[in-house]
C-alpha positions as CSV (number, residue, x, y, z in Angstrom):
1,M,0.0,0.0,0.0
2,N,1.6,3.3,-1.1
3,R,1.4,6.6,0.8
4,R,-1.5,8.1,-1.2
5,E,-3.6,5.0,-0.5
6,A,-2.7,4.9,3.1
7,V,-3.5,8.6,3.7
8,K,-6.7,8.2,1.8
9,S,-7.7,5.3,4.0
10,L,-7.0,7.5,7.0
11,G,-9.6,10.0,5.6
12,L,-7.0,12.7,5.6
13,G,-5.9,13.3,2.0
14,V,-8.3,12.8,-0.8
15,G,-11.9,12.8,0.4
16,F,-12.0,16.5,1.1
17,L,-11.0,17.7,-2.3
18,V,-14.6,17.9,-3.5
19,A,-16.6,20.9,-2.4
20,T,-20.0,19.3,-1.7
21,P,-22.9,21.4,-0.4
22,T,-22.3,20.0,3.1
23,V,-18.7,21.1,2.9
24,M,-19.6,24.6,1.6
25,N,-22.1,25.0,4.5
26,L,-19.4,24.1,7.0
27,L,-17.1,26.7,5.4
28,Q,-19.8,29.4,5.6
29,S,-20.3,28.7,9.3
30,C,-16.6,28.9,9.9
31,T,-15.9,31.8,12.3
32,S,-13.1,32.6,14.7
33,E,-14.3,31.9,18.3
34,P,-12.5,33.1,21.5
35,D,-13.8,30.1,23.3
36,F,-13.7,27.3,20.7
37,V,-16.0,24.4,21.6
38,P,-15.1,21.5,19.3
39,V,-17.8,19.1,18.2
40,F,-15.5,16.2,17.4
41,V,-12.1,16.4,19.1
42,S,-11.8,16.9,22.9
43,P,-11.5,20.4,24.3
44,E,-7.8,19.8,25.0
45,D,-7.1,18.6,21.4
46,G,-9.2,21.6,20.2
47,K,-6.7,24.0,21.8
48,A,-3.9,22.2,19.9
49,L,-5.9,22.3,16.7
50,V,-6.3,26.1,17.0
51,Q,-2.6,26.6,17.4
52,I,-1.7,24.2,14.5
53,V,-4.1,25.8,12.1
54,D,-2.9,29.3,13.0
55,L,0.7,28.3,12.4
56,I,0.1,26.7,9.0
57,I,-1.3,29.9,7.6
58,P,-0.6,32.8,9.9
59,S,-2.1,36.3,9.6
60,D,0.0,39.2,8.4
61,A,-0.8,43.0,8.2
62,N,-2.8,42.6,5.1
63,I,-4.2,39.1,4.9
64,P,-6.1,37.1,7.6
65,G,-4.7,33.7,8.4
66,A,-6.5,30.5,8.9
67,G,-6.7,30.9,12.6
68,E,-8.2,34.4,12.3
69,L,-10.8,33.0,9.9
70,G,-11.7,30.1,12.2
71,V,-10.6,27.4,9.8
72,Y,-10.0,25.1,12.8
73,K,-13.8,25.0,13.3
74,F,-14.1,23.8,9.7
75,V,-11.6,21.0,10.3
76,D,-13.2,19.8,13.4
77,S,-16.7,20.1,11.9
78,Y,-15.6,18.2,8.8
79,W,-14.3,15.3,10.9
80,K,-17.7,15.2,12.7
81,E,-20.2,15.8,9.8
82,V,-18.5,14.4,6.7
83,M,-16.3,11.5,7.7
84,D,-17.7,8.0,8.3
85,E,-17.1,6.1,11.5
86,K,-14.1,4.3,10.2
87,D,-12.3,7.4,9.1
88,Q,-13.2,9.1,12.4
89,A,-11.6,6.3,14.3
90,F,-8.4,6.8,12.3
91,V,-8.4,10.5,13.0
92,K,-8.8,9.9,16.7
93,M,-5.9,7.4,16.5
94,G,-3.8,10.0,14.8
95,M,-4.7,12.6,17.5
96,A,-3.8,10.2,20.2
97,A,-0.4,9.5,18.5
98,M,0.2,13.2,18.2
99,N,-0.5,13.7,21.9
100,T,2.1,11.0,22.7
101,T,4.8,12.3,20.4
102,F,4.2,15.9,21.7
103,S,4.5,14.8,25.3
104,D,7.6,12.7,24.6
105,T,9.2,15.8,22.9
106,F,8.3,18.5,25.3
107,G,7.4,16.7,28.5
108,K,4.0,18.2,28.7
109,A,0.4,17.6,27.5
110,M,-0.2,18.9,24.0
111,S,-3.0,21.2,25.3
112,K,-0.3,23.0,27.3
113,G,2.0,23.6,24.4
114,S,3.2,27.1,23.5
115,K,3.2,28.6,20.0
116,E,7.0,28.2,19.9
117,E,6.8,24.5,20.8
118,F,4.1,23.8,18.2
119,D,6.2,25.6,15.6
120,Q,9.1,23.3,16.4
121,F,6.8,20.3,16.4
122,L,5.3,21.1,13.0
123,A,8.8,21.6,11.6
124,K,10.0,18.3,13.0
125,Y,7.4,16.4,10.9
126,L,6.2,18.6,8.0
127,R,9.7,19.9,7.2
128,S,11.5,16.6,7.6
129,S,13.5,15.3,4.7
130,K,12.1,13.4,1.8
131,E,13.7,10.2,3.1
132,V,12.2,10.6,6.6
133,Q,8.8,11.2,5.1
134,E,9.1,8.2,2.9
135,G,9.9,6.2,6.0
136,Y,6.8,7.4,7.7
137,S,4.8,6.5,4.6
138,K,6.2,2.9,4.6
139,K,5.3,2.5,8.3
140,L,1.8,3.9,7.7
141,G,1.3,1.6,4.8
142,A,2.5,-1.4,6.9
143,F,0.0,-0.4,9.6
144,M,-2.9,-0.2,7.1
145,E,-2.0,-3.7,6.0
146,S,-1.8,-5.1,9.5
147,V,-5.0,-3.4,10.8
148,E,-7.0,-5.3,8.1
149,K,-6.0,-8.5,9.8
150,D,-5.8,-7.2,13.4
151,P,-8.2,-4.4,14.4
152,N,-6.2,-3.9,17.6
153,A,-3.0,-3.1,15.7
154,Q,-1.4,0.2,16.6
155,P,0.4,2.5,14.2
156,D,4.0,3.9,14.7
157,N,3.4,7.1,16.6
158,D,5.8,9.2,14.5
159,A,4.2,7.9,11.3
160,A,0.6,8.6,12.6
161,T,1.6,12.0,13.8
162,F,3.0,12.9,10.4
163,A,-0.1,11.7,8.7
164,I,-2.5,13.6,11.0
165,L,-0.4,16.8,10.7
166,E,-0.2,16.5,6.9
167,G,-4.0,16.0,6.8
168,I,-4.6,19.1,9.0
169,R,-2.3,21.1,6.8
170,G,-4.1,20.0,3.6
171,M,-7.5,20.8,5.1
172,T,-6.3,24.1,6.5
173,M,-5.0,25.3,3.1
174,W,-8.1,24.1,1.3
175,G,-10.5,25.6,3.8
176,W,-8.6,28.9,3.8
177,K,-8.6,29.2,0.0
178,L,-12.4,28.5,-0.1
179,N,-13.2,31.0,2.6
180,E,-15.4,33.7,1.0
181,K,-13.3,36.6,2.3
182,I,-10.1,35.1,0.9
183,G,-11.8,34.1,-2.4
184,E,-13.1,37.6,-3.0
185,E,-10.5,39.8,-1.5
186,V,-7.2,37.9,-1.7
187,L,-7.3,35.5,-4.6
188,W,-8.3,36.5,-8.2
189,Y,-12.1,36.7,-8.1
190,D,-14.2,37.0,-11.2
191,P,-17.9,36.9,-10.3
192,V,-18.8,36.3,-14.0
193,P,-16.1,34.2,-15.6
194,G,-16.0,34.8,-19.3
195,R,-14.5,33.0,-22.3
196,Q,-11.0,31.6,-22.3
197,D,-8.4,33.9,-23.8
198,G,-4.8,32.9,-23.7
199,C,-3.5,36.1,-25.2
200,I,-4.1,38.7,-22.6
201,P,-1.6,40.5,-20.3
202,E,-1.0,39.2,-16.8
203,S,-2.6,42.3,-15.4
204,E,-5.9,41.2,-16.8
205,A,-5.5,37.7,-15.4
206,G,-5.2,38.2,-11.7
207,N,-1.5,39.3,-11.8
208,G,-0.4,35.7,-11.2
209,R,-2.8,35.0,-8.4
210,V,-4.7,31.8,-8.2
211,M,-8.3,32.1,-9.3
212,S,-10.8,31.6,-6.5
213,L,-14.0,29.5,-6.5
214,N,-16.9,31.6,-7.6
215,W,-19.5,32.2,-4.9
């Protein structure tokens, strides 16, 4: 089983690429909350999710980041409303593995982690070398093979942590780009797309910006 298949089985990589009506409704209800109350993960894991999402796409002086737009609420709601029970179980397994690796790294619960610690934590997994990530993938694939025979099999904690973080990163980027504010004010937004014309100056084609989903 290759990495793409393994991550797909975990419900973290492929299933959220289609913007269904349910997904769009979740995005439209996505708002930043000072006291985030998760509907799927535990309150403690919710605190970690907020920090992770905010670090993946931080705000700057001109553009709101994923945390500011409440994309963490979208991620949590997606896990609850869109995934089936099997994929939900794998997400919970990934979150449990991440709790363990965070505690092993910093000697504290993930819910108590600082922004600086989470920044280091994300770098350890998401900025690891190609060879290291391939190793995680092989271990994840081996786990997916074994769990089919033994439902009580447990994944390698580092591999599962990498997978859940990679999934959160993908969902964060996707949810941020589909946010209405980002789509209309940051990306190239054309409310009435016209005909294709390959011979126009860049200034008339979004100045190199990605075209947003039309709302």
